[in-house]
Backbone as CSV, one residue per row, in Angstrom:
resi,resn,N_x,N_y,N_z,CA_x,CA_y,CA_z,C_x,C_y,C_z
1,MET,-54.982,-85.838,45.772,-53.802,-86.671,45.569,-53.082,-86.194,44.298
2,THR,-51.763,-86.003,44.407,-51.006,-85.505,43.256,-50.784,-86.607,42.243
3,PHE,-50.310,-86.148,41.055,-50.053,-87.106,39.981,-48.992,-88.115,40.390
4,ILE,-47.933,-87.610,41.095,-46.848,-88.498,41.531,-47.360,-89.529,42.525
5,GLU,-48.240,-89.049,43.422,-48.766,-89.955,44.460,-49.658,-91.044,43.857
6,GLN,-50.277,-90.740,42.692,-51.141,-91.725,42.052,-50.350,-92.826,41.347
7,MET,-49.042,-92.564,41.138,-48.211,-93.559,40.435,-47.961,-94.751,41.339
8,PRO,-47.777,-95.901,40.732,-47.355,-97.072,41.493,-46.012,-96.788,42.181
9,ALA,-45.760,-97.425,43.278,-44.551,-97.168,44.070,-43.276,-97.376,43.243
10,LYS,-43.286,-98.419,42.443,-42.099,-98.704,41.639,-41.839,-97.609,40.616
11,THR,-42.919,-97.096,40.011,-42.769,-96.026,39.014,-42.273,-94.754,39.679
12,ARG,-42.845,-94.474,40.895,-42.405,-93.273,41.601,-40.904,-93.348,41.909
13,PHE,-40.446,-94.494,42.287,-39.016,-94.665,42.600,-38.137,-94.368,41.377
14,VAL,-38.573,-94.876,40.210,-37.814,-94.651,38.974,-37.787,-93.167,38.625
15,VAL,-38.930,-92.479,38.714,-39.022,-91.060,38.359,-38.145,-90.231,39.295
16,VAL,-38.250,-90.491,40.593,-37.462,-89.714,41.555,-35.966,-89.955,41.352
17,THR,-35.597,-91.197,41.112,-34.184,-91.509,40.874,-33.668,-90.798,39.634
18,PHE,-34.455,-90.802,38.572,-34.068,-90.123,37.333,-33.904,-88.620,37.580
19,PHE,-34.813,-88.053,38.356,-34.754,-86.612,38.636,-33.475,-86.273,39.411
20,ILE,-33.139,-87.090,40.390,-31.943,-86.837,41.190,-30.684,-86.953,40.338
21,LEU,-30.648,-87.981,39.474,-29.490,-88.145,38.597,-29.342,-86.966,37.633
22,ALA,-30.479,-86.500,37.090,-30.452,-85.349,36.178,-29.950,-84.104,36.895
23,LEU,-30.396,-83.920,38.145,-29.950,-82.767,38.921,-28.448,-82.840,39.193
24,CYS,-27.947,-84.018,39.555,-26.511,-84.193,39.802,-25.699,-83.906,38.548
25,LEU,-26.192,-84.379,37.400,-25.491,-84.135,36.147,-25.435,-82.649,35.831
26,PHE,-26.541,-81.958,36.066,-26.596,-80.513,35.828,-25.583,-79.788,36.710
27,LEU,-25.541,-80.149,37.993,-24.615,-79.497,38.909,-23.163,-79.764,38.532
28,LEU,-22.875,-80.983,38.070,-21.519,-81.323,37.659,-21.078,-80.502,36.457
29,VAL,-21.927,-80.439,35.433,-21.606,-79.666,34.230,-21.443,-78.198,34.571
30,HIS,-22.318,-77.694,35.442,-22.243,-76.284,35.823,-20.921,-75.978,36.533
31,SER,-20.498,-76.870,37.429,-19.260,-76.623,38.161,-18.055,-76.663,37.225
32,ILE,-18.074,-77.560,36.230,-16.962,-77.629,35.269,-16.881,-76.356,34.442
33,LEU,-18.025,-75.902,33.980,-18.053,-74.700,33.138,-17.621,-73.467,33.902
34,THR,-18.025,-73.354,35.120,-17.668,-72.161,35.898,-16.218,-72.199,36.335
35,ALA,-15.631,-73.405,36.467,-14.220,-73.509,36.869,-13.281,-73.339,35.694
36,ALA,-13.742,-73.575,34.466,-12.891,-73.466,33.280,-12.593,-72.009,32.980
37,PRO,-11.406,-71.713,32.354,-11.091,-70.339,32.002,-12.158,-69.750,31.083
38,GLN,-12.574,-68.564,31.405,-13.590,-67.888,30.599,-12.894,-66.914,29.661
39,LEU,-12.722,-67.344,28.446,-11.997,-66.523,27.495,-12.654,-65.177,27.283
40,SER,-13.944,-65.129,27.411,-14.650,-63.868,27.194,-14.320,-62.848,28.262
41,SER,-13.824,-63.318,29.448,-13.529,-62.399,30.534,-12.073,-61.966,30.544
42,VAL,-11.264,-62.465,29.601,-9.851,-62.129,29.550,-9.664,-60.774,28.869
43,ASP,-8.929,-59.887,29.535,-8.566,-58.610,28.931,-7.371,-58.864,28.014
44,ALA,-7.623,-58.904,26.726,-6.608,-59.308,25.758,-5.772,-58.144,25.244
45,ARG,-5.807,-57.020,25.933,-4.952,-55.903,25.521,-3.484,-56.247,25.773
46,PRO,-2.558,-55.778,24.926,-1.134,-56.058,25.140,-0.662,-55.565,26.503
47,LEU,0.293,-56.285,27.072,0.829,-55.898,28.376,1.575,-54.573,28.303
48,TYR,2.197,-54.316,27.156,2.952,-53.081,26.967,2.352,-52.309,25.804
49,SER,2.284,-51.003,25.943,1.764,-50.184,24.858,2.790,-50.129,23.728
50,ARG,2.304,-49.871,22.523,3.206,-49.766,21.376,4.175,-48.600,21.553
51,ASP,3.702,-47.508,22.151,4.593,-46.369,22.396,5.719,-46.748,23.339
52,ALA,5.394,-47.533,24.380,6.407,-47.919,25.366,7.510,-48.740,24.730
53,THR,7.154,-49.663,23.842,8.170,-50.522,23.228,8.923,-49.802,22.103
54,SER,8.216,-49.003,21.316,8.883,-48.342,20.184,9.825,-47.235,20.639
55,SER,9.545,-46.621,21.793,10.388,-45.533,22.277,11.294,-45.962,23.426
56,ALA,11.330,-47.241,23.720,12.102,-47.733,24.861,13.577,-47.364,24.723
57,GLN,14.150,-46.924,25.824,15.578,-46.630,25.882,16.342,-47.689,26.668
58,GLU,15.635,-48.353,27.593,16.252,-49.395,28.403,15.272,-50.538,28.620
59,ILE,15.784,-51.739,28.564,14.996,-52.919,28.926,15.811,-53.665,29.982
60,GLU,15.342,-53.582,31.218,16.045,-54.245,32.317,15.456,-55.632,32.525
61,ILE,16.312,-56.630,32.527,15.886,-58.024,32.683,16.538,-58.593,33.931
62,THR,15.716,-59.089,34.834,16.201,-59.663,36.089,15.881,-61.148,36.104
63,THR,16.893,-61.964,36.334,16.702,-63.410,36.447,17.250,-63.860,37.802
64,SER,17.161,-65.140,38.061,17.699,-65.665,39.314,19.217,-65.592,39.343
65,GLU,19.857,-65.410,38.177,21.314,-65.393,38.097,21.886,-63.986,38.139
66,GLU,21.266,-63.051,37.443,21.819,-61.704,37.357,20.805,-60.720,36.804
67,VAL,21.200,-59.445,36.872,20.403,-58.359,36.298,21.219,-57.767,35.160
68,TYR,20.611,-57.599,34.000,21.314,-56.962,32.894,20.364,-56.043,32.144
69,THR,20.947,-55.104,31.409,20.156,-54.055,30.766,20.515,-53.938,29.298
70,LEU,19.513,-54.050,28.456,19.658,-53.702,27.050,19.414,-52.202,26.941
71,ALA,20.417,-51.462,26.491,20.328,-50.004,26.465,20.467,-49.503,25.032
72,ARG,19.566,-48.599,24.650,19.639,-48.030,23.301,20.776,-47.016,23.234
73,SER,21.552,-47.088,22.176,22.627,-46.139,21.936,22.521,-45.668,20.492
74,GLY,21.853,-44.544,20.302,21.572,-44.099,18.941,20.581,-45.038,18.289
75,ASP,20.961,-45.603,17.155,20.086,-46.552,16.459,20.392,-47.997,16.838
76,ALA,21.330,-48.195,17.745,21.748,-49.555,18.105,21.438,-49.831,19.573
77,TRP,21.640,-51.094,19.977,21.443,-51.524,21.359,22.732,-52.129,21.882
78,THR,22.981,-51.919,23.190,24.176,-52.454,23.818,23.794,-53.164,25.117
79,LEU,24.758,-53.930,25.661,24.606,-54.584,26.962,25.372,-53.753,27.986
80,ARG,24.635,-53.031,28.836,25.285,-52.110,29.764,26.254,-52.830,30.694
81,GLU,25.814,-53.937,31.295,26.649,-54.634,32.269,27.775,-55.435,31.614
82,LYS,27.772,-55.529,30.306,28.828,-56.226,29.576,29.703,-55.211,28.843
83,ALA,30.126,-54.187,29.608,31.043,-53.169,29.088,30.459,-52.415,27.901
84,GLY,29.120,-52.320,27.851,28.486,-51.611,26.747,28.717,-52.275,25.406
85,PHE,28.935,-53.588,25.415,29.216,-54.289,24.161,27.967,-54.293,23.274
86,PRO,28.147,-54.135,21.959,26.978,-54.103,21.061,26.151,-55.381,21.140
87,ALA,24.843,-55.217,21.194,23.929,-56.364,21.185,23.635,-56.765,19.746
88,ARG,23.174,-58.000,19.591,22.678,-58.424,18.274,21.389,-57.649,17.998
89,GLN,21.414,-56.805,16.990,20.255,-55.946,16.748,19.026,-56.760,16.349
90,ASP,19.225,-57.854,15.622,18.082,-58.669,15.223,17.445,-59.357,16.427
91,SER,18.245,-59.724,17.425,17.702,-60.365,18.620,16.878,-59.384,19.446
92,VAL,17.371,-58.145,19.576,16.610,-57.134,20.316,15.325,-56.795,19.569
93,ALA,15.397,-56.700,18.245,14.191,-56.433,17.455,13.161,-57.541,17.633
94,GLU,13.626,-58.796,17.713,12.715,-59.921,17.947,12.007,-59.773,19.288
95,LEU,12.749,-59.373,20.324,12.144,-59.167,21.638,11.127,-58.026,21.605
96,LEU,11.489,-56.910,21.010,10.580,-55.762,20.961,9.315,-56.090,20.186
97,ASN,9.452,-56.807,19.090,8.272,-57.189,18.310,7.345,-58.086,19.114
98,ALA,7.926,-59.002,19.886,7.102,-59.885,20.720,6.408,-59.102,21.830
99,LEU,7.129,-58.163,22.447,6.544,-57.387,23.535,5.398,-56.499,23.052
100,GLN,5.474,-56.035,21.807,4.427,-55.157,21.284,3.074,-55.841,21.209
101,VAL,3.059,-57.143,20.999,1.780,-57.862,20.838,1.528,-58.849,21.967
102,LEU,2.410,-58.895,22.954,2.267,-59.851,24.057,1.020,-59.523,24.876
103,ALA,0.105,-60.491,24.982,-1.178,-60.239,25.653,-1.683,-61.529,26.285
104,PRO,-2.536,-61.414,27.307,-3.142,-62.607,27.900,-4.008,-63.355,26.899
105,ALA,-3.903,-64.680,26.933,-4.763,-65.517,26.094,-5.773,-66.272,26.940
106,ALA,-5.413,-66.576,28.176,-6.314,-67.307,29.073,-5.806,-67.161,30.495
107,ARG,-6.715,-67.248,31.444,-6.325,-67.260,32.847,-5.564,-68.552,33.142
108,SER,-4.559,-68.434,33.999,-3.826,-69.624,34.402,-4.152,-69.963,35.856
109,THR,-3.500,-69.286,36.796,-3.766,-69.554,38.207,-3.604,-68.276,39.001
110,ALA,-4.335,-68.185,40.091,-4.188,-67.071,41.024,-3.654,-67.560,42.360
111,LEU,-3.144,-68.783,42.394,-2.624,-69.369,43.623,-1.099,-69.243,43.632
112,PRO,-0.528,-68.479,44.552,0.928,-68.295,44.585,1.703,-69.598,44.651
113,GLU,1.135,-70.606,45.322,1.856,-71.866,45.443,1.977,-72.593,44.104
114,ARG,1.233,-72.155,43.103,1.336,-72.780,41.778,2.187,-71.973,40.801
115,HIS,2.695,-70.835,41.244,3.501,-69.997,40.350,4.772,-70.710,39.901
116,ALA,5.377,-71.476,40.798,6.633,-72.154,40.443,6.426,-73.134,39.298
117,GLY,5.250,-73.744,39.240,4.988,-74.734,38.204,4.958,-74.154,36.808
118,ILE,4.737,-72.846,36.691,4.724,-72.204,35.371,5.848,-71.171,35.251
119,GLY,6.751,-71.166,36.226,7.972,-70.363,36.112,7.840,-68.890,36.381
120,VAL,6.794,-68.451,37.101,6.597,-67.014,37.285,6.855,-66.564,38.722
121,THR,7.695,-67.300,39.459,8.089,-66.826,40.778,9.057,-65.658,40.632
122,ASP,9.019,-64.733,41.592,9.740,-63.468,41.487,11.241,-63.674,41.705
123,PRO,12.091,-63.307,40.741,13.540,-63.484,40.932,14.091,-62.614,42.054
124,ASP,13.429,-61.504,42.375,13.875,-60.664,43.493,13.648,-61.332,44.839
125,GLN,12.856,-62.388,44.849,12.579,-63.114,46.086,13.079,-64.554,46.007
126,GLY,14.091,-64.763,45.179,14.679,-66.087,45.051,13.980,-66.987,44.053
127,GLY,13.027,-66.454,43.298,12.303,-67.252,42.317,13.070,-67.402,41.021
128,PHE,12.464,-68.146,40.095,13.152,-68.472,38.845,12.480,-67.868,37.614
129,GLY,11.582,-66.915,37.816,11.015,-66.203,36.684,12.000,-65.173,36.148
130,ALA,11.645,-64.561,35.037,12.443,-63.478,34.453,11.571,-62.225,34.435
131,ALA,12.025,-61.189,35.112,11.255,-59.946,35.211,11.763,-58.940,34.188
132,ILE,10.824,-58.258,33.532,11.182,-57.246,32.536,10.609,-55.899,32.968
133,ARG,11.473,-54.902,32.928,11.048,-53.523,33.183,11.517,-52.662,32.022
134,ILE,10.605,-51.912,31.428,10.935,-51.022,30.324,11.060,-49.601,30.859
135,ASP,12.225,-49.000,30.638,12.521,-47.661,31.146,12.217,-47.601,32.642
136,ALA,11.501,-46.559,33.080,11.230,-46.407,34.513,9.778,-46.736,34.843
137,GLN,9.144,-47.550,34.018,7.747,-47.889,34.265,7.588,-48.629,35.583
138,ASP,6.461,-48.350,36.243,6.176,-49.012,37.514,5.750,-50.467,37.309
139,ASP,5.113,-50.750,36.172,4.626,-52.106,35.917,5.788,-53.004,35.499
140,ILE,6.036,-54.014,36.316,7.076,-54.993,36.020,6.405,-56.351,35.909
141,PHE,6.568,-56.990,34.771,5.963,-58.303,34.546,7.015,-59.398,34.734
142,ILE,6.561,-60.511,35.285,7.418,-61.669,35.509,6.965,-62.776,34.567
143,PHE,7.920,-63.335,33.818,7.588,-64.308,32.788,8.230,-65.660,33.094
144,GLY,7.542,-66.711,32.655,8.052,-68.064,32.824,7.531,-68.966,31.721
145,ARG,8.125,-70.144,31.624,7.735,-71.107,30.596,7.357,-72.425,31.241
146,LYS,6.402,-73.084,30.627,6.107,-74.477,30.942,5.809,-75.162,29.624
147,GLY,6.676,-76.101,29.251,6.528,-76.701,27.933,6.702,-75.645,26.861
148,ALA,5.774,-75.622,25.922,5.845,-74.657,24.828,5.063,-73.393,25.122
149,ALA,4.475,-73.272,26.307,3.611,-72.133,26.624,4.360,-71.081,27.428
150,GLN,4.028,-69.825,27.162,4.592,-68.694,27.895,3.556,-68.192,28.889
151,TYR,4.013,-67.906,30.111,3.130,-67.405,31.154,3.694,-66.094,31.697
152,GLY,2.820,-65.322,32.314,3.272,-64.073,32.899,2.298,-63.573,33.938
153,ARG,2.802,-62.695,34.787,1.953,-62.025,35.770,2.591,-60.699,36.123
154,LEU,1.785,-59.777,36.595,2.273,-58.482,37.044,2.846,-58.645,38.450
155,ARG,4.040,-58.110,38.652,4.639,-58.215,39.990,3.704,-57.596,41.024
156,GLY,3.488,-58.309,42.110,2.595,-57.850,43.157,1.188,-58.402,43.053
157,GLU,0.880,-59.050,41.926,-0.429,-59.669,41.746,-0.269,-61.182,41.643
158,ASP,-1.296,-61.888,42.138,-1.244,-63.346,42.138,-1.735,-63.963,40.835
159,GLN,-2.648,-63.253,40.137,-3.224,-63.821,38.924,-2.159,-63.937,37.837
160,ALA,-1.992,-65.149,37.325,-1.074,-65.393,36.213,-1.878,-65.722,34.963
161,TRP,-1.255,-65.523,33.802,-1.943,-65.702,32.523,-1.091,-66.545,31.593
162,ARG,-1.766,-67.318,30.779,-1.090,-67.892,29.619,-1.115,-66.834,28.538
163,LEU,0.029,-66.616,27.883,0.161,-65.510,26.942,0.092,-65.995,25.498
164,ASN,-0.115,-65.035,24.610,-0.317,-65.375,23.201,0.977,-65.464,22.404
165,GLN,2.099,-65.135,23.023,3.382,-65.164,22.333,4.418,-65.831,23.231
166,VAL,5.439,-66.401,22.603,6.568,-66.947,23.346,7.739,-65.984,23.189
167,LEU,8.309,-65.558,24.302,9.422,-64.621,24.274,10.727,-65.336,23.946
168,PRO,11.709,-64.604,23.421,13.042,-65.207,23.258,13.599,-65.585,24.633
169,PRO,14.583,-66.483,24.675,15.201,-66.828,25.967,15.763,-65.587,26.657
170,LEU,15.524,-65.479,27.964,15.879,-64.277,28.700,16.978,-64.504,29.735
171,TYR,17.365,-65.748,29.975,18.162,-66.033,31.160,19.658,-65.823,30.987
172,ASN,20.164,-65.796,29.780,21.603,-65.653,29.567,21.891,-64.372,28.796
173,PRO,22.503,-63.387,29.430,22.773,-62.130,28.718,23.701,-62.297,27.522
174,LEU,24.516,-63.350,27.527,25.465,-63.539,26.427,24.767,-63.873,25.118
175,ARG,23.516,-64.355,25.178,22.813,-64.682,23.937,22.468,-63.420,23.147
176,TRP,22.519,-62.271,23.798,22.161,-61.026,23.122,23.318,-60.430,22.336
177,MET,24.494,-61.031,22.406,25.623,-60.442,21.694,26.484,-61.535,21.089
178,SER,27.359,-61.116,20.194,28.272,-62.052,19.547,29.695,-61.690,19.934
179,LEU,30.408,-62.653,20.523,31.817,-62.466,20.845,32.694,-63.219,19.852
180,GLY,32.125,-63.540,18.697,32.868,-64.251,17.664,33.632,-63.305,16.763
181,ASP,34.293,-63.880,15.747,35.126,-63.053,14.875,34.315,-62.194,13.916
182,ASP,32.973,-62.339,13.946,32.165,-61.423,13.137,32.159,-60.025,13.737
183,THR,32.379,-59.917,15.044,32.457,-58.608,15.694,33.846,-58.328,16.254
184,LEU,34.592,-59.376,16.574,35.932,-59.226,17.153,36.938,-59.977,16.271
185,PRO,37.354,-59.357,15.177,38.272,-60.051,14.258,39.617,-60.321,14.923
186,ARG,40.215,-61.447,14.575,41.526,-61.821,15.082,42.553,-61.686,13.960
187,PRO,43.699,-61.046,14.223,44.730,-60.928,13.178,45.148,-62.299,12.651
188,GLN,45.147,-62.430,11.322,45.484,-63.697,10.685,46.802,-63.619,9.908
189,ASP,47.472,-62.464,9.980,48.694,-62.280,9.193,49.843,-63.138,9.740
190,ASP,50.847,-63.318,8.895,52.034,-64.054,9.315,52.755,-63.280,10.414
191,VAL,53.164,-64.007,11.457,53.909,-63.407,12.559,55.385,-63.363,12.174
192,THR,55.966,-62.166,12.307,57.372,-62.001,11.942,58.303,-62.108,13.145
193,ALA,57.770,-61.810,14.346,58.570,-61.906,15.569,57.623,-61.918,16.756
194,MET,58.152,-62.355,17.896,57.353,-62.393,19.120,58.238,-61.979,20.287
195,SER,57.550,-61.638,21.397,58.282,-61.450,22.649,57.340,-61.750,23.794
196,ILE,57.940,-62.090,24.937,57.133,-62.461,26.100,57.669,-61.764,27.341
197,GLN,56.755,-61.514,28.302,57.108,-60.988,29.613,56.210,-61.660,30.629
198,GLY,56.813,-62.283,31.633,56.029,-62.913,32.674,56.496,-64.311,32.973
199,GLY,56.034,-64.833,34.101,56.436,-66.165,34.498,57.924,-66.282,34.719
200,GLY,58.545,-65.166,35.140,59.998,-65.181,35.346,60.794,-65.159,34.069
201,GLN,60.140,-64.846,32.949,60.816,-64.860,31.647,60.620,-63.519,30.952
202,THR,61.664,-63.083,30.280,61.579,-61.943,29.366,62.449,-62.296,28.167
203,ALA,61.824,-62.363,26.997,62.607,-62.805,25.842,61.967,-62.303,24.557
204,ALA,62.811,-62.029,23.592,62.369,-61.777,22.227,62.571,-63.071,21.440
205,ILE,61.624,-63.364,20.557,61.677,-64.600,19.775,61.668,-64.201,18.307
206,LEU,62.684,-64.622,17.595,62.891,-64.164,16.226,62.943,-65.337,15.264
207,ARG,62.696,-65.037,14.000,62.866,-66.023,12.946,64.339,-66.168,12.596
208,ASP,64.752,-67.401,12.459,66.097,-67.690,11.979,65.950,-68.747,10.892
209,GLY,65.708,-68.249,9.683,65.390,-69.170,8.605,64.043,-69.816,8.851
210,GLU,64.053,-71.139,8.965,62.822,-71.873,9.218,62.562,-72.086,10.703
211,ASN,63.486,-71.620,11.536,63.385,-71.907,12.964,63.096,-70.635,13.758
212,TRP,62.696,-70.858,15.022,62.494,-69.757,15.962,63.577,-69.850,17.028
213,VAL,64.178,-68.697,17.336,65.208,-68.650,18.374,64.982,-67.414,19.239
214,THR,65.483,-67.469,20.458,65.404,-66.294,21.321,66.500,-65.311,20.934
215,ASP,66.417,-64.126,21.513,67.453,-63.131,21.234,68.802,-63.539,21.824
216,GLN,68.798,-64.611,22.631,70.045,-65.152,23.153,70.563,-66.313,22.300
217,GLY,69.866,-66.568,21.200,70.298,-67.616,20.291,69.825,-69.002,20.659
218,GLU,68.922,-69.115,21.652,68.437,-70.425,22.065,67.252,-70.834,21.187
219,ALA,67.262,-72.077,20.738,66.178,-72.573,19.879,64.882,-72.715,20.683
220,VAL,63.769,-72.421,20.032,62.448,-72.548,20.651,61.643,-73.547,19.826
221,SER,60.967,-74.439,20.485,60.199,-75.478,19.802,59.168,-74.863,18.850
222,ASP,59.146,-75.391,17.615,58.136,-74.936,16.656,56.721,-75.189,17.182
223,ALA,56.536,-76.317,17.874,55.196,-76.649,18.391,54.726,-75.610,19.396
224,THR,55.644,-75.109,20.236,55.287,-74.087,21.223,54.859,-72.800,20.531
225,ILE,55.637,-72.370,19.547,55.325,-71.135,18.837,54.054,-71.299,18.001
226,ASP,53.921,-72.412,17.325,52.736,-72.649,16.500,51.466,-72.648,17.351
227,ALA,51.542,-73.237,18.541,50.369,-73.265,19.421,49.974,-71.865,19.848
228,ALA,50.965,-71.036,20.173,50.667,-69.663,20.591,50.053,-68.857,19.445
229,ILE,50.619,-68.983,18.242,50.103,-68.238,17.086,48.698,-68.728,16.731
230,PHE,48.522,-70.041,16.694,47.199,-70.593,16.366,46.149,-70.122,17.365
231,THR,46.486,-70.179,18.642,45.520,-69.763,19.671,45.187,-68.287,19.530
232,SER,46.171,-67.459,19.228,45.904,-66.023,19.078,44.940,-65.746,17.928
233,ARG,44.988,-66.594,16.910,44.112,-66.406,15.751,42.699,-66.945,15.983
234,MET,42.587,-67.949,16.855,41.321,-68.662,17.005,40.700,-68.493,18.383
235,LEU,41.110,-67.503,19.143,40.596,-67.312,20.496,39.073,-67.234,20.515
236,GLU,38.494,-67.924,21.481,37.054,-67.837,21.708,36.820,-67.197,23.063
237,PHE,35.902,-66.243,23.103,35.650,-65.485,24.320,34.364,-65.967,24.987
238,GLU,34.436,-66.121,26.308,33.302,-66.637,27.082,32.522,-65.532,27.784
239,ASP,33.120,-64.365,27.928,32.443,-63.255,28.605,33.228,-61.987,28.324
240,VAL,32.634,-60.831,28.683,33.298,-59.546,28.492,32.964,-58.652,29.676
241,ARG,33.910,-57.794,30.042,33.692,-56.832,31.124,34.531,-55.593,30.837
242,ARG,34.293,-54.541,31.601,35.103,-53.338,31.433,36.518,-53.573,31.947
243,GLU,37.461,-52.883,31.323,38.849,-53.013,31.726,39.033,-52.528,33.159
244,GLY,39.736,-53.322,33.962,39.974,-52.972,35.352,41.437,-52.674,35.614
245,LEU,41.791,-52.726,36.883,43.151,-52.383,37.293,44.007,-53.608,37.577
246,THR,43.476,-54.799,37.327,44.243,-56.017,37.574,45.508,-56.044,36.712
247,ARG,46.625,-56.351,37.341,47.886,-56.399,36.600,48.016,-57.729,35.875
248,ALA,48.597,-57.672,34.700,48.809,-58.891,33.914,49.912,-59.730,34.538
249,TYR,49.703,-61.035,34.552,50.762,-61.924,35.025,51.625,-62.422,33.869
250,TYR,51.157,-62.170,32.644,51.915,-62.616,31.474,51.459,-61.788,30.280
251,THR,52.398,-61.375,29.450,52.074,-60.645,28.222,52.857,-61.252,27.067
252,ILE,52.154,-61.494,25.972,52.805,-62.015,24.773,52.550,-61.038,23.637
253,TYR,53.603,-60.728,22.891,53.544,-59.750,21.803,53.741,-60.479,20.476
254,PHE,52.912,-60.125,19.509,53.037,-60.662,18.153,53.321,-59.491,17.209
255,ASN,54.380,-59.607,16.446,54.721,-58.575,15.464,54.399,-59.060,14.056
256,TYR,53.919,-58.123,13.238,53.514,-58.428,11.869,54.208,-57.440,10.931
257,ALA,54.051,-57.662,9.653,54.622,-56.751,8.664,54.009,-55.348,8.825
258,ASP,54.716,-54.365,8.270,54.262,-52.970,8.289,54.167,-52.408,9.708
259,ASP,55.043,-52.853,10.587,55.145,-52.318,11.956,53.848,-52.449,12.755
260,ARG,53.117,-53.518,12.483,51.906,-53.755,13.275,52.222,-54.710,14.420
261,MET,51.499,-54.522,15.523,51.768,-55.315,16.712,50.476,-55.588,17.471
262,GLN,50.395,-56.789,18.045,49.305,-57.155,18.940,49.901,-57.644,20.252
263,ALA,49.423,-57.084,21.371,49.828,-57.557,22.689,48.618,-58.158,23.378
264,ILE,48.808,-59.352,23.940,47.748,-60.017,24.692,48.214,-60.149,26.131
265,GLU,47.507,-59.499,27.045,47.840,-59.529,28.467,46.905,-60.510,29.173
266,LEU,47.479,-61.428,29.939,46.696,-62.421,30.666,46.523,-61.983,32.124
267,LEU,45.294,-62.078,32.619,44.960,-61.644,33.968,44.301,-62.799,34.713
268,GLN,44.690,-63.001,35.946,44.064,-64.031,36.774,43.068,-63.361,37.717
269,ASP,41.818,-63.813,37.690,40.781,-63.274,38.564,40.026,-64.440,39.178
270,ASN,40.361,-64.763,40.433,39.831,-65.962,41.084,40.175,-67.190,40.229
271,ASP,39.172,-67.920,39.771,39.445,-69.129,38.999,39.380,-68.898,37.496
272,ALA,39.219,-67.652,37.083,39.051,-67.346,35.659,40.251,-66.595,35.114
273,VAL,40.500,-66.786,33.821,41.560,-66.052,33.124,40.897,-65.082,32.151
274,TRP,41.300,-63.831,32.241,40.809,-62.781,31.348,41.982,-62.239,30.548
275,VAL,41.678,-61.638,29.404,42.743,-61.068,28.575,42.384,-59.645,28.169
276,ARG,43.444,-58.833,28.054,43.341,-57.488,27.489,44.167,-57.450,26.216
277,PHE,43.774,-56.572,25.303,44.473,-56.482,24.015,44.997,-55.064,23.802
278,ARG,46.148,-54.992,23.169,46.701,-53.715,22.701,47.104,-53.915,21.237
279,PHE,46.699,-52.969,20.401,47.023,-53.068,18.973,47.755,-51.812,18.532
280,GLU,48.706,-51.990,17.659,49.393,-50.868,17.012,49.404,-51.114,15.510
281,GLY,49.040,-50.092,14.755,49.085,-50.188,13.300,47.859,-50.801,12.669
282,PHE,46.869,-51.217,13.483,45.627,-51.775,12.938,44.575,-50.671,12.817
283,GLY,43.489,-50.988,12.136,42.457,-49.982,11.879,41.297,-50.052,12.860
284,GLU,40.190,-49.451,12.423,38.997,-49.338,13.267,38.380,-50.684,13.591
285,GLU,38.734,-51.720,12.838,38.119,-53.031,13.071,38.465,-53.591,14.449
286,MET,39.493,-53.044,15.085,39.888,-53.529,16.415,39.338,-52.643,17.534
287,GLN,38.504,-51.691,17.216,38.048,-50.719,18.200,37.269,-51.353,19.359
288,LEU,36.539,-52.426,19.097,35.726,-53.039,20.148,36.556,-53.672,21.260
289,TYR,37.841,-53.873,21.019,38.696,-54.419,22.071,39.049,-53.367,23.115
290,ALA,38.994,-52.109,22.736,39.481,-51.040,23.602,38.639,-50.922,24.870
291,GLY,39.322,-50.839,26.012,38.637,-50.629,27.280,37.872,-51.830,27.794
292,ARG,38.129,-53.009,27.224,37.387,-54.213,27.630,38.346,-55.357,27.905
293,GLU,37.869,-56.290,28.726,38.591,-57.528,28.999,37.674,-58.693,28.661
294,PHE,38.283,-59.801,28.226,37.522,-60.944,27.739,37.981,-62.203,28.470
295,ARG,37.017,-63.024,28.861,37.361,-64.272,29.549,37.640,-65.368,28.532
296,ILE,38.709,-66.135,28.779,39.063,-67.242,27.900,39.197,-68.516,28.731
297,ASP,39.303,-69.644,28.057,39.436,-70.906,28.779,40.888,-71.119,29.185
298,GLU,41.100,-72.012,30.139,42.424,-72.222,30.717,43.421,-72.801,29.716
299,LEU,42.964,-73.683,28.828,43.883,-74.270,27.860,44.431,-73.212,26.907
300,SER,43.568,-72.284,26.486,44.045,-71.190,25.628,45.063,-70.337,26.370
301,ALA,44.792,-70.096,27.662,45.723,-69.299,28.460,47.091,-69.979,28.533
302,LEU,47.131,-71.287,28.656,48.406,-72.004,28.719,49.184,-71.871,27.395
303,ASP,48.460,-71.928,26.271,49.116,-71.782,24.976,49.689,-70.381,24.778
304,LEU,49.051,-69.383,25.394,49.493,-68.000,25.239,50.565,-67.609,26.265
305,ALA,50.917,-68.523,27.155,51.947,-68.253,28.155,53.000,-69.359,28.085
306,PRO,53.699,-69.488,26.965,54.644,-70.603,26.811,55.842,-70.471,27.740
307,GLU,56.328,-71.604,28.172,57.570,-71.675,28.931,58.695,-72.027,27.964
308,LEU,59.635,-71.141,27.857,60.730,-71.354,26.892,61.830,-72.199,27.505
């Protein structure tokens, strides 16, 4: 007779019950530990080699909205799809520094149906992740955010990772450049004369003492002229593209001292208004306007196309 069999029935019941409970507890703890991310099994090497990031010539970023390319031009970076406009060098440096050390910190999920929850669905397949390709490398990583955490996965693989760094925002190409007066200065000099072409009107507008009059001697409202001059000085640009063949529907000319002139051509493209600039007598500070068109808001366009 075994030791257990020699025990009173009540004692045997208690011992067996305790053993079963202990076994269940062991199995529960074991299942939790095996299901939890195993940090020791994470390959924590950076996703991109230091050589790849330091020598990069192009960084192609694909989102659900568009594809754009940060392209190196000498010691600077530009936005290829934005008429080669100069990028903010500090912003590109921030991205490159993050990519140099970007590495897995923990396993996230290997279930494709959970990719959307962490933002790593493929934008080429209608997803909302942001894909980055450096130069012509075959490895393309898709990145997404959930809360304050950055996630990523290699395109074509289901395993996603929580990463050790948070990347700069990738979804709006305009964040990489400045269309303000720090890069696109606006003439602030006193206007000595103006002229307009378009909207069925052609007229020169001249100073007559304190007033503005047309070359036909007709008075022009000071408020109309002031609005046009103010808008020309304070224009804000919403986008940039390469100069096209669209004909201007309205052109306004501003003349300044020393035979300097600025022409602003207004272009209608679907529901948007774009402008082209021509300068005479100005220096290199206006060079970034050449060969480019800039989108402006409708109210500014109305101020630049006065009806006399």
